[in-house]
MISEMI-454483 format. One line per 8 residues: number of its first residue (from 1); for each residue y, x, z of C-alpha. Coordinates in steps of 0.02 Angstrom, whole numbers. Each point is the difference from the previous one (the first is absolute). Last residue first. Layout:
<kenus>
NUM> Y:X:Z  ...
</kenus>
This chain:
<kenus>
754> 1359:-471:-786  10:167:99  -78:9:180  56:138:125  -132:105:91  -6:72:168  -189:50:45  -74:-80:162
746> -176:-54:21  -65:137:-138  85:137:117  -116:144:-57  -102:82:164  73:163:25  -44:11:166  146:34:111
738> 140:-44:-112  -97:-161:-56  35:1:-201  136:1:-135  -20:159:-75  -121:-59:-135  120:-148:-54  -76:-177:15
730> 58:-95:-166  -165:63:-96  -105:-97:130  52:-159:-56  -153:-36:-122  -111:69:144  24:-95:109  85:-171:-22
722> 175:-51:30  117:-50:147  181:-26:8  109:30:151  179:-28:63  -18:-182:60  -159:-38:98  -154:-58:-121
714> -70:-172:-34  -24:17:-190  92:-36:-165  -79:100:-144  115:100:-118  -122:66:-141  -7:186:-10  -3:86:-176
706> 83:163:21  -38:142:116  139:135:16  11:159:102  140:123:-45  8:161:100  151:64:73  -43:-15:175
698> 95:-148:57  -135:-121:6  46:-159:-65  -156:-24:-106  15:-141:-132  -95:-155:-9  20:-82:-179  12:-189:-5
690> -103:-142:-102  85:-161:54  -138:-129:73  105:-62:136  187:33:-27  125:149:35  171:7:61  -38:128:123
682> 56:-119:152  -99:-135:-77  -165:96:-8  41:73:178  17:-185:64  -165:-49:-94  -88:153:104  -66:130:-131
674> -182:31:-62  3:113:-147  -139:-36:-130  -103:106:-118  -171:-47:76  -10:-167:-104  -127:-138:14  13:-69:170
666> 109:-11:163  -26:-119:135  -3:138:133  -185:-2:57  -55:-25:-180  78:157:-70  -100:-54:-168  1:136:-142
658> -172:76:12  -100:145:84  144:125:-1  -65:172:75  151:92:50  -5:-32:177  -125:-153:18  60:-133:-113
650> -15:-187:-16  98:-58:164  141:102:-80  49:165:60  189:26:60  128:122:-43  174:-27:99  170:37:-76
642> 150:3:109  159:-58:-100  144:111:-17  180:-52:42  49:169:67  -118:145:-35  -138:26:121  -19:102:156
634> -168:-11:91  -99:-159:-16  -86:10:168  162:-88:83  51:13:170  26:185:-2  -16:159:112  -161:-78:110
626> -27:76:157  -193:31:14  -98:-27:153  -144:119:23  -173:-35:66  -41:147:120  -75:180:-34  168:65:-42
618> -50:58:-186  -113:-158:-9  -172:-15:28  14:-141:113  -153:-51:98  35:-170:42  -178:-75:-39  51:-75:-166
610> 114:155:-27  -154:108:-14  -85:-103:-137  -197:-9:-23  -120:18:-142  -55:-179:30  -168:-32:-89  -15:-145:-126
602> -1:-181:40  -202:5:8  -40:179:14  -51:52:-165  75:185:-12  -66:27:176  -144:111:-12  79:95:-150
594> 158:43:89  -77:52:177  179:63:58  120:-51:-134  157:6:95  -12:130:126  -108:119:-109  124:7:-150
586> -50:143:-101  -190:-1:44  -7:-191:-6  90:8:-183  -149:121:-50  -119:-98:60  71:-150:-93  -16:118:-156
578> -185:27:51  -28:-194:5  68:6:-177  -170:66:-83  -13:75:-159  188:32:-34  6:94:179  -149:99:-59
570> 68:45:-179  169:40:79  -59:122:120  158:96:48  -69:108:129  -73:120:-127  168:27:-91  -3:16:-185
562> 171:7:-71  94:-159:-30  33:-96:-159  -164:-77:-77  -76:-29:166  151:-90:68  9:-108:-155  -188:-48:12
554> 17:-43:199  151:-100:-29  -86:-94:-151  -166:-30:107  107:-54:145  94:-123:-105  -168:-69:-58  -57:32:-178
546> 7:-119:-148  -90:19:-170  -145:-116:27  140:-129:-8  66:-164:110  -115:81:142  -129:-124:69  67:-100:148
538> -58:43:180  136:101:81  -19:47:186  157:15:111  12:78:184  152:-33:106  116:95:102  125:-89:124
530> 169:75:15  91:-181:-5  62:14:-176  -175:26:-61  -98:174:-28  -121:8:-149  -186:67:-18  -113:28:-132
522> -185:-43:-24  -127:88:-114  -154:-55:-91  -134:137:-13  -18:182:44  50:63:-180  142:-126:-7  13:-192:-46
514> 167:-73:36  -31:-181:-13  157:-109:-71  121:-94:126  101:155:24  42:32:-167  -75:137:-109  97:130:-89
506> 73:29:-170  88:174:-46  151:-10:-106  51:163:-61  185:65:-54  39:173:-65  101:-34:-133  130:-128:52
498> -15:-160:112  97:-149:46  -145:-129:-57  -110:37:140  130:-31:125  31:-186:-68  -191:-47:50  -160:-5:-73
490> -145:-52:125  -122:98:118  100:167:20  14:186:23  145:55:-95  28:183:-38  164:55:-62  4:192:-56
482> 134:101:-83  143:-138:33  119:-31:-129  -50:-171:-37  37:-56:177  188:24:-23  42:-142:-113  -45:-120:150
474> 84:93:126  176:-59:-26  -43:-184:-40  -107:-9:154  129:35:130  -116:-59:144  -188:28:-17  -141:-134:-26
466> -11:22:-191  -25:178:-6  -120:6:144  -122:-141:-53  -141:23:108  -156:96:5  -40:187:61  156:69:-111
458> 6:180:-38  164:71:-67  26:163:-82  168:89:-40  121:-57:134  158:107:-18  45:-86:-161  180:-68:70
450> -68:-182:-15  -177:17:59  70:99:144  108:-132:46  -132:-124:-5  -114:109:108  152:40:122  22:-191:28
442> -197:-25:8  -9:122:144  -29:188:-42  -99:123:111  60:95:149  -54:179:8  -153:50:99  -129:31:-134
434> -180:7:62  -79:168:0  -178:-31:-18  -172:16:87  -54:-185:-9  -26:-57:173  119:136:75  151:-34:-111
426> -23:-175:6  2:19:206  158:89:-25  80:-118:-122  -17:-146:120  121:-111:-95  162:-87:55  88:168:7
418> -40:20:-181  102:-144:-53  -36:-40:-188  -130:-110:70  -182:-69:-54  -82:90:145  -132:-130:78  113:-117:85
410> 130:6:-147  -132:-81:-105  -39:-121:130  163:-82:2  -13:-42:-185  -177:-50:36  25:-181:-95  174:1:-64
402> 136:-81:91  30:44:188  60:-125:128  103:95:127  -61:-74:177  109:48:157  -80:-44:166  -45:-139:116
394> -156:-119:36  -76:143:106  105:145:62  74:154:-70  164:-52:-86  88:-167:56  74:85:163  154:-118:-3
386> 129:113:-60  -138:97:-95  -19:-147:-134  186:-12:-47  4:194:-11  -143:8:-111  88:-123:-115  149:103:14
378> -102:151:-58  -81:-97:-147  188:-41:-65  60:171:29  -136:60:-114  44:-117:-131  172:82:-12  -5:10:-180
370> -102:-137:-33  -192:-31:-31  -78:-3:169  75:-166:75  -37:-119:-136  -156:102:-28  -91:-85:132  21:-47:169
362> -92:-77:160  71:20:190  -128:-64:115  61:-75:164  -82:-35:165  68:-79:151  132:-105:-78  148:-69:92
354> 132:130:-51  -64:-18:-184  30:-174:-1  175:43:69  21:132:-139  -40:-128:-131  127:-132:66  144:145:18
346> -43:54:-193  21:-185:-64  165:-33:105  75:168:-58  -7:-56:-192  -92:98:-114  54:106:-154  -69:155:86
338> 149:104:-33  137:-124:21  -82:-88:139  -29:174:99  177:60:-23  71:-162:65  -121:4:143  81:163:38
330> -86:155:40  36:111:152  -139:-70:111  -130:37:-122  63:183:-12  2:16:185  -177:-65:5  -67:122:-119
322> 85:149:88  -72:-71:169  -172:-9:-70  -17:175:-63  -174:35:63  -153:-111:31  -156:-21:110  31:-8:180
314> 173:-55:5  -15:-125:-151  -157:-77:78  80:-15:168  164:-67:-80  -85:-142:-101  153:-70:-79  65:-180:16
306> 171:35:91  50:-149:-101  161:95:-75  -127:131:-43  -113:-129:-82  147:-61:-106  55:166:-63  -178:35:-52
298> -27:-156:-91  179:35:-99  -67:188:-26  -153:-78:-88  102:-110:-103  120:156:-47  -146:115:-36  -95:-135:-100
290> 169:-41:-128  -65:119:-136  -27:-156:-109  117:-145:79  -95:-100:134  -98:-158:-43  -64:-55:161  -149:-107:28
282> -40:-66:166  -157:-78:67  -96:82:-131  -184:-41:-44  -1:-192:-25  -177:-48:-23  -73:-105:-131  -72:-180:-35
274> -54:-64:-160  -130:-117:79  -162:71:-79  49:175:-12  80:21:159  -148:-85:81  -125:93:-108  80:163:61
266> -54:146:-116  150:-10:-112  115:13:156  169:-85:-38  139:115:45  179:-43:23  167:118:13  -47:167:16
258> -112:-10:-165  126:-87:-84  135:127:-19  177:-43:27  90:161:-64  122:95:96  -130:23:141  4:-3:193
250> -146:-101:59  -27:-67:177  -170:-59:71  -26:-69:173  -171:-6:56  -50:-173:53  -203:-8:-28  14:-68:-168
242> 136:127:-62  -114:155:64  -166:-91:-96  112:-20:-148  61:186:2  -172:58:27  -61:-84:-159  168:40:-99
234> -36:192:-1  -147:-39:-124  162:-27:-123  53:176:-2  119:26:-136  33:-176:-77  11:-103:165  40:141:115
226> 175:33:-79  64:129:127  183:49:24  -6:-24:178  -98:-109:103  6:-21:189  -162:-69:102  9:-85:164
218> -136:-42:121  -120:131:-40  -186:-3:67  -96:-45:-159  106:103:-117  -46:150:112  -187:-21:-41  43:57:-188
210> 62:169:78  174:60:-1  91:172:26  59:15:-172  -1:183:-85  86:172:3  -24:10:190  116:93:111
202> 96:-157:55  164:42:-72  -5:144:-124  -188:-51:-54  62:-178:-5  145:40:-124  -86:132:-105  -156:-87:-39
194> 77:-168:-11  136:69:-131  -150:62:-98  -50:-188:-13  41:-49:-176  41:127:-146  -65:155:99  -144:-98:66
186> -60:-17:-187  -66:192:9  92:164:-8  -114:144:18  101:152:-80  -77:109:145  -37:154:-118  -142:128:-26
178> -158:-38:-89  -72:-7:170  126:-120:59  -23:-109:-145  -181:-13:1  7:-30:199  112:-147:-38  -118:-65:-123
170> -142:17:101  81:-94:140  59:-131:-108  -169:-37:-83  -88:-7:171  126:-109:60  3:-110:-143  118:-26:-135
162> 106:-153:-13  172:56:61  53:100:-160  -14:185:-1  114:121:-68  -63:186:-19  156:92:-59  18:178:-97
154> 139:120:-21  -55:56:168  -171:61:-71  84:111:-123  -100:-61:-171  -127:102:-89  -153:-56:114  64:-173:-8
146> -22:15:-184  -170:76:3  -49:-140:132  61:-136:-125  -91:62:-145  -164:24:90  -7:-160:89  44:-95:-163
138> -121:91:-99  -143:-19:119  65:-198:31  -23:-20:-200  139:-52:-107  60:-158:-89  175:1:-81  167:-67:69
130> 103:-21:-145  185:67:-63  -111:75:-141  70:181:6  27:-20:186  -181:-28:34  -11:-65:181  -162:17:93
122> -118:-130:42  -153:-22:125  -87:-169:-45  -6:-188:52  165:-48:63  4:-168:73  88:-148:-91  137:-31:-128
114> 85:-104:146  61:158:68  124:38:-150  30:-183:-17  78:-19:173  106:140:9  87:-32:-157  -38:81:-179
106> 133:110:-82  -81:159:68  -170:-51:-89  75:15:-166  56:185:25  -167:36:80  -75:-52:-181  -113:-154:6
98> -167:-23:-109  -90:152:54  53:-32:176  -87:-164:-9  -145:73:-77  -22:134:127  -22:-126:141  110:-129:98
90> -131:-123:57  12:-183:46  -138:-77:114  133:6:149  -80:67:175  154:88:53  122:-142:-41  -112:-134:88
82> -2:113:147  178:16:13  36:-184:-33  -115:-28:136  96:110:129  148:-101:-53  -61:-164:40  -83:67:154
74> -163:70:66  -110:-36:147  -93:-149:-59  -127:-54:133  128:67:123  -37:183:73  -44:34:174  55:186:31
66> 162:-49:-100  56:113:-145  178:60:10  128:-29:-125  3:166:-135  47:-116:-162  -93:-7:-166  -151:113:-23
58> -111:-113:114  -139:79:99  -178:-43:-68  -126:-40:133  -89:90:126  102:-81:131  99:-144:-95  166:33:-100
50> -75:-73:-158  -172:-43:0  5:-177:-59  146:53:-103  -118:134:-93  -146:-129:-25  138:-118:-75  70:137:-114
42> -167:56:-68  -45:-187:-49  178:-42:-78  14:146:-117  195:-16:-18  85:17:-157  -19:-185:-57  153:-60:94
34> -110:-113:104  8:117:154  183:20:-7  9:-198:-2  -125:-6:145  108:119:115  147:-101:-34  -70:-157:36
26> -57:51:169  162:76:47  83:-158:-50  -126:-106:94  45:77:167  70:174:12  196:6:31  64:-180:37
18> 85:-101:-139  162:-28:-69  16:168:-89  181:22:-40  124:-6:-133  191:-36:36  85:-159:46  -107:-26:152
10> 84:141:93  -141:36:129  43:-27:176  94:131:131  171:-58:-28  -61:-186:45  -62:55:184  -183:32:-1
2> -81:-115:120  -91:75:148
</kenus>
């Protein structure tokens, strides 16, 4: 199928005129390897073992690890993450003696992390405005004393997605024994919408697919997911699917190269001949937030064709008639206006779907990070249910998660929602009364920091203060906390937004050997497709003063909690297999024979009820939902533009590896605002002009970020794009998915001031 002209790349704007992968990917890895910061022998050994059985599980994305790995089972961004972790550079006491925290607050994100690996535990000294060296005993004792003096519900235990299942389990246990469920993690900022919407509609908070499904599907629908930068190893099964004739259709406001064309760096034929594989048969640039309307158009035409599986619907679903009536009542004028797509395109896709036997719906944060993101996911579920495409081989719904193990943390209890955790079982295991109240989400944590009700904050990795919405309002408030504990591998902006009572606790990275009393330890994590993998680090620690995350959590817990003979922190730290035994005891159905299976090739599957059509919903069936809007954006002021925040190719979340966004044809400056040439002309602006982006939210708060360079780009009218986290201050705290409170990073109203 040949793209029609309106589907083709606008040649007058920047773009990457090469396939994803290929020589460009290899050159990018070699460039980062040759910066002088990397430790090449250690990096090469780690990359060779990366994502392989009994190897090192990448700390970048959460894509699945195949049972029969490729010779090199890592991608460009996975290599960057490993190079970044294994840098030769160090950030020790001498560095902090030379630089005040006030000075460091002016540094950019890349330069802070590029200083190198943290080497010693540090405490913030307000008198000198510097971090000063301390000991682990002093840190644990002082932090424990402060936690004992605070009301537990005024404290927050945050976790980024990289912590292992073992660490996450102990961390959540620590929080609950201490007395709160304030356990937000990075899911709150990206895929909490998934957890809420899928739980309601199919009874499972995670996707239903496994890796084998991609070998049996004959159609793939992509919504708001940038595979090329965010999960490049996914391109291997996509390439194989495309080669065998699977139809791939992408809906995304931005033309992302990873879903257009791929050259496999491990294919001698493609590397020698310059060949590549076309990925998407059809690529439709819909309006931001237009997914509900676009899917409604597909559903409306399917109903007109009579292309529904009534046998499946009658046996397994509820509320289909109400949903069908709503689709019938919609006009094509409404659908076209809200989606930004012509009826003919949607009809064409619907007819391909109607003829397909097994269909997988794939999505990313382009669906989740909107005011009505839950309704977008509900509509995708509706589309799949119409033809029975959930609960059979080669079909299903597949949210693609970001952080390695962000899904697994929730699996083992890192949740602010007590109803998702087996509290009665924990109470019996550890002889305590778990708190039953709902904890804080990310949005509520930020609100608590701003209004002063949050008094203590413990961060297990991550860069929370930089990742959140409404940074401008929150930044000054962090200094008012009585306790701010940051467990980290490198310096970042969150470590500079501190006051008296701040501690910086350095930990091992996953690639480093974790030696405890019983010997070297392994840890585990869960991928996007619900498989559990063991990981063994082999590299020497960056400093003899580093502790593992498990050891730090155990040390904090021992210093904070009253003695309980069932809380055997020393034993658990000595041998992580004992922690896995605890996880198995708490979650016996999902983690049976945990220690025996942790190194199974391809990981072991913890199961998914919806995959076998056991619908654990309120109705006991898969539930059709009826959207009450056709736009996921919510109400916005007249004339405002929609801001989408993006990550670059040289970036993973808030970690900035460099200044090249190769796959978009952009380079050198992160303070840019992407706009269509027609939008630039309509606004009376010109290329390169420095402008200020201003929030158009009508909530009485002023949010302005100056210094963005106007950059023409192939985007729909009515929207702009800018990099995350630089544009985060423009996203209001209260602009979030209504069901999950996931911030609306892909749909914030703004204005551009010249």
